[in-house]
N, C-alpha and C positions, 0 to 999 in steps of 0.2 A: 227466391222472385215475392218482389212484392206484390198484393192484392187490394182492390179495393172491396170490401165486402156491403150490400145493401139490403135493407129489410123492410119487406111489404108489411105496413103495421094491420095493415087490414087481413091478408091471408095468412102472415107470419112466414111466407116464403123468402127465401135467401138468395142472392145472388151473388158469383165471387167474380166482378171484374178485372182484368188484366190483360196486357198487352203481349205477346210473342211477336217473332221474329218476323215469324211468315206475313201474322194479321198487319205487322206496321207496314210490311212490304207491298202488301193488297192496297194497303190505303196509298201508302206513295203512289203507287202503278195507278192510281185511279184521281192523281193529283192532290194529295193533300200535301200542306206544305207548312209544317209545326210554325217554320218564322215568320207565316202568314197572317195567326193568332190573332196580330194588334191590329190589321185590317179589316180582320172579318171575323169579330168572336163571338156573334151569335150563332154561325154557320159551323166555325170550326168545334165552338162547347160541343153541339151537338153531334158532329161528327167522331167527336172524340168520345162521347158516351154511346153513342149505340158500337162504335168499332170495337167499344172495351168489353161489350159482349160478347164476340164472335169468339173467342178464344173457348172459352166454356159453355157458351149456349147459344150456340149458332144459330139454334131457332127462333130466338126474339127477334122478330120481326123491327122493321124500323117505326112502325107506326104503336107498336105496344113498346120501345121503347122512348119514343117522344111523348107518349104518356106517361111512363115514369116519370122521366125529366121533371115533368111539370112540377110530380111531387117530392121532388130533391129540396131536402132543406140546406142553407147555406150553401148555396150554389156557386158562389167566391171561393169559399176555400176547395170546394167538392172541384172545380173544374183546375184548378193550382193542384191538387192531388193527382187528377187524370194526366198531367199535364206531365208531374214526375214521373209518372210511370212509363208513361210513353216513351218520355228522352231516356230511361235507366233501361229501356231495351236496346237502345245503343252501345250502351256500355256490354250488355251480353255478348254483341258480335265483336269486339274487340277483347275481351278477355277471353273467348270462347268458354266462359262458365255461365250455364244457364240462371245462374244469381246474381251475375256482374261480379264474383268476387275473382282474385287473379286466379288464372289455372296457368301452371306451370308444367303440365305435365302432357303436354301434346307431344305427338307423334312427328311432326315435321319439326326440322329448324330451320333456319336461313340465315343468310349474312348478306350485308349490300358488299359486292367487289369492284374490282377497277377502278 
């Protein structure tokens, strides 16, 4: 699983940002739709950033996350990386593997009949 690491230059504290299926499912249940990014780039960027904390740092509130957001360098490439992490989470669902690699060792097989 890929992660983004951000470091506060003042406190030297680091944060690992990534998405899990649970976090993405929660985002989607609250109305987040990645395909709407072009229509609402500001709010979608902020939501991606805030939710990327939830897997490892759920104690980070929205106000703190948004204060950090203001300090992020090179936001364009950063948002592209967040979007990549978000969309790669879908691959983990399809492969059954947490890292998105093919997992052919499942206990259930299937076949289309009739």
